[in-house]
C-alpha atoms as an extended CHARMM CRD file, in Angstrom:
* protein
*
        88  EXT
         1         1  MET       CA              0.0000000000        0.0000000000        0.0000000000  PROA      1               0.0000000000
         2         2  ARG       CA              1.4600000000        3.3540000000       -1.0340000000  PROA      2               0.0000000000
         3         3  ILE       CA              0.6790000000        6.1670000000        1.4360000000  PROA      3               0.0000000000
         4         4  GLU       CA              1.7580000000        9.7880000000        0.9820000000  PROA      4               0.0000000000
         5         5  PHE       CA              0.6870000000       12.8410000000        2.9620000000  PROA      5               0.0000000000
         6         6  THR       CA             -0.2400000000       15.8370000000        0.8140000000  PROA      6               0.0000000000
         7         7  GLY       CA              0.4690000000       18.5740000000        3.3510000000  PROA      7               0.0000000000
         8         8  ARG       CA             -3.1320000000       19.8460000000        3.3010000000  PROA      8               0.0000000000
         9         9  ARG       CA             -4.5630000000       20.3240000000        6.7840000000  PROA      9               0.0000000000
        10        10  GLU       CA             -7.2020000000       22.4070000000        8.5410000000  PROA      10              0.0000000000
        11        11  VAL       CA             -8.9190000000       22.7330000000       11.8950000000  PROA      11              0.0000000000
        12        12  ILE       CA            -12.4830000000       21.5000000000       11.8490000000  PROA      12              0.0000000000
        13        13  ALA       CA            -15.3520000000       22.4200000000       14.1490000000  PROA      13              0.0000000000
        14        14  ALA       CA            -15.0970000000       19.3290000000       16.3410000000  PROA      14              0.0000000000
        15        15  ALA       CA            -11.7200000000       20.5090000000       17.7190000000  PROA      15              0.0000000000
        16        16  ARG       CA             -9.7610000000       18.2590000000       15.3930000000  PROA      16              0.0000000000
        17        17  VAL       CA             -7.0510000000       18.9010000000       12.8630000000  PROA      17              0.0000000000
        18        18  ALA       CA             -7.9800000000       17.2830000000        9.5700000000  PROA      18              0.0000000000
        19        19  PHE       CA             -5.2430000000       16.3860000000        7.1060000000  PROA      19              0.0000000000
        20        20  GLU       CA             -5.1080000000       14.6330000000        3.7810000000  PROA      20              0.0000000000
        21        21  ALA       CA             -3.3150000000       11.4660000000        2.7850000000  PROA      21              0.0000000000
        22        22  ASN       CA             -3.1170000000        9.8790000000       -0.6200000000  PROA      22              0.0000000000
        23        23  VAL       CA             -3.5260000000        6.1050000000       -0.4540000000  PROA      23              0.0000000000
        24        24  ASP       CA             -2.8300000000        4.1930000000       -3.6600000000  PROA      24              0.0000000000
        25        25  GLY       CA             -3.8500000000        7.2530000000       -5.6840000000  PROA      25              0.0000000000
        26        26  ALA       CA             -7.0130000000        8.0880000000       -3.7210000000  PROA      26              0.0000000000
        27        27  ASP       CA             -7.2950000000       11.1310000000       -1.4460000000  PROA      27              0.0000000000
        28        28  VAL       CA             -8.3180000000       10.1990000000        2.0950000000  PROA      28              0.0000000000
        29        29  TRP       CA             -9.0880000000       12.7250000000        4.8370000000  PROA      29              0.0000000000
        30        30  CYS       CA             -7.7730000000       11.8890000000        8.2840000000  PROA      30              0.0000000000
        31        31  SER       CA             -7.8970000000       13.7700000000       11.5820000000  PROA      31              0.0000000000
        32        32  VAL       CA             -6.3900000000       13.9390000000       15.0360000000  PROA      32              0.0000000000
        33        33  SER       CA             -8.4380000000       14.9470000000       18.0820000000  PROA      33              0.0000000000
        34        34  LEU       CA             -7.8840000000       17.8240000000       20.4810000000  PROA      34              0.0000000000
        35        35  ASP       CA             -7.5380000000       15.2540000000       23.2950000000  PROA      35              0.0000000000
        36        36  ALA       CA             -4.7290000000       13.4500000000       21.4590000000  PROA      36              0.0000000000
        37        37  LEU       CA             -2.9440000000       16.7490000000       20.7880000000  PROA      37              0.0000000000
        38        38  ASN       CA             -3.3180000000       17.7050000000       24.4700000000  PROA      38              0.0000000000
        39        39  ASP       CA             -2.4090000000       14.3030000000       25.9330000000  PROA      39              0.0000000000
        40        40  HSD       CA              0.5770000000       13.4290000000       23.7510000000  PROA      40              0.0000000000
        41        41  PHE       CA              1.9340000000       16.6260000000       22.2360000000  PROA      41              0.0000000000
        42        42  GLY       CA              1.4910000000       19.3470000000       24.8800000000  PROA      42              0.0000000000
        43        43  ASN       CA             -1.0470000000       21.3950000000       22.9390000000  PROA      43              0.0000000000
        44        44  GLY       CA             -1.5160000000       24.7870000000       24.5870000000  PROA      44              0.0000000000
        45        45  GLY       CA             -5.1560000000       25.5790000000       23.8420000000  PROA      45              0.0000000000
        46        46  PRO       CA             -8.2440000000       25.1010000000       21.6910000000  PROA      46              0.0000000000
        47        47  SER       CA             -7.6330000000       27.8900000000       19.1420000000  PROA      47              0.0000000000
        48        48  ALA       CA             -7.0080000000       27.0070000000       15.5140000000  PROA      48              0.0000000000
        49        49  HSD       CA             -3.5510000000       28.5650000000       15.8340000000  PROA      49              0.0000000000
        50        50  ASP       CA             -2.6830000000       26.3260000000       18.8040000000  PROA      50              0.0000000000
        51        51  LEU       CA             -4.0190000000       23.1860000000       17.1420000000  PROA      51              0.0000000000
        52        52  VAL       CA             -2.2480000000       23.7230000000       13.8290000000  PROA      52              0.0000000000
        53        53  GLY       CA              0.9810000000       24.7170000000       15.5870000000  PROA      53              0.0000000000
        54        54  THR       CA              0.9420000000       21.5470000000       17.6790000000  PROA      54              0.0000000000
        55        55  PHE       CA              0.0630000000       19.4450000000       14.6360000000  PROA      55              0.0000000000
        56        56  GLU       CA              2.8960000000       20.9270000000       12.5540000000  PROA      56              0.0000000000
        57        57  ALA       CA              5.4330000000       20.5340000000       15.3680000000  PROA      57              0.0000000000
        58        58  ASN       CA              4.5210000000       16.8450000000       15.6630000000  PROA      58              0.0000000000
        59        59  ARG       CA              3.5530000000       16.0560000000       12.0870000000  PROA      59              0.0000000000
        60        60  ALA       CA              6.0020000000       13.1500000000       11.6700000000  PROA      60              0.0000000000
        61        61  ARG       CA              4.7470000000       11.2530000000       14.7180000000  PROA      61              0.0000000000
        62        62  ILE       CA              1.0850000000       11.9220000000       13.8260000000  PROA      62              0.0000000000
        63        63  GLU       CA              1.6330000000       10.7800000000       10.2330000000  PROA      63              0.0000000000
        64        64  ASN       CA              3.4260000000        7.6360000000       11.4340000000  PROA      64              0.0000000000
        65        65  ALA       CA              0.4670000000        6.7400000000       13.6730000000  PROA      65              0.0000000000
        66        66  THR       CA             -1.9120000000        7.4760000000       10.7950000000  PROA      66              0.0000000000
        67        67  ARG       CA              0.1060000000        5.2930000000        8.4380000000  PROA      67              0.0000000000
        68        68  ARG       CA             -0.1800000000        2.3470000000       10.8600000000  PROA      68              0.0000000000
        69        69  VAL       CA             -3.9800000000        2.7640000000       11.0770000000  PROA      69              0.0000000000
        70        70  LEU       CA             -4.3480000000        3.1890000000        7.2970000000  PROA      70              0.0000000000
        71        71  GLU       CA             -2.4070000000       -0.0270000000        6.7270000000  PROA      71              0.0000000000
        72        72  ARG       CA             -4.6520000000       -1.8940000000        9.1960000000  PROA      72              0.0000000000
        73        73  ASN       CA             -7.9560000000       -0.5030000000        7.9110000000  PROA      73              0.0000000000
        74        74  GLY       CA             -7.3030000000       -0.8700000000        4.1930000000  PROA      74              0.0000000000
        75        75  GLY       CA             -6.7930000000        2.8290000000        3.5040000000  PROA      75              0.0000000000
        76        76  ARG       CA            -10.0810000000        4.2150000000        4.8210000000  PROA      76              0.0000000000
        77        77  SER       CA            -10.4440000000        7.5480000000        6.5980000000  PROA      77              0.0000000000
        78        78  VAL       CA             -8.7350000000        7.7450000000       10.0000000000  PROA      78              0.0000000000
        79        79  GLU       CA             -9.8160000000        9.6650000000       13.1060000000  PROA      79              0.0000000000
        80        80  LEU       CA             -6.9310000000        9.4500000000       15.5630000000  PROA      80              0.0000000000
        81        81  GLU       CA             -7.7750000000        9.6110000000       19.2520000000  PROA      81              0.0000000000
        82        82  SER       CA             -5.5070000000        9.6880000000       22.2780000000  PROA      82              0.0000000000
        83        83  GLY       CA             -5.4700000000        5.8780000000       22.5490000000  PROA      83              0.0000000000
        84        84  ASP       CA             -3.9620000000        5.5490000000       19.0660000000  PROA      84              0.0000000000
        85        85  PHE       CA             -0.7390000000        7.0230000000       20.4110000000  PROA      85              0.0000000000
        86        86  ASP       CA             -0.6700000000        4.7840000000       23.4990000000  PROA      86              0.0000000000
        87        87  LYS       CA             -0.2250000000        1.8330000000       21.1100000000  PROA      87              0.0000000000
        88        88  VAL       CA              3.0730000000        3.1620000000       19.7130000000  PROA      88              0.0000000000
């Protein structure tokens, strides 16, 4: 399975950062929760600026966790929660 991250990301209303991956040629939207950013990456607050800053500072680790889930679920959309990082 070929997985690449496109670099597109945005904060969505449910206090998540959504980001795009390309899996075998298909665009797949993924996200990471505010709780995961707080619990594992020291996020400083709920503003879009805080969330995106924390996401960008930890992009490699978040993408690695996403890659593991994408490989397990056959390339379907991923919504990372705090527990997904406990499994690392």
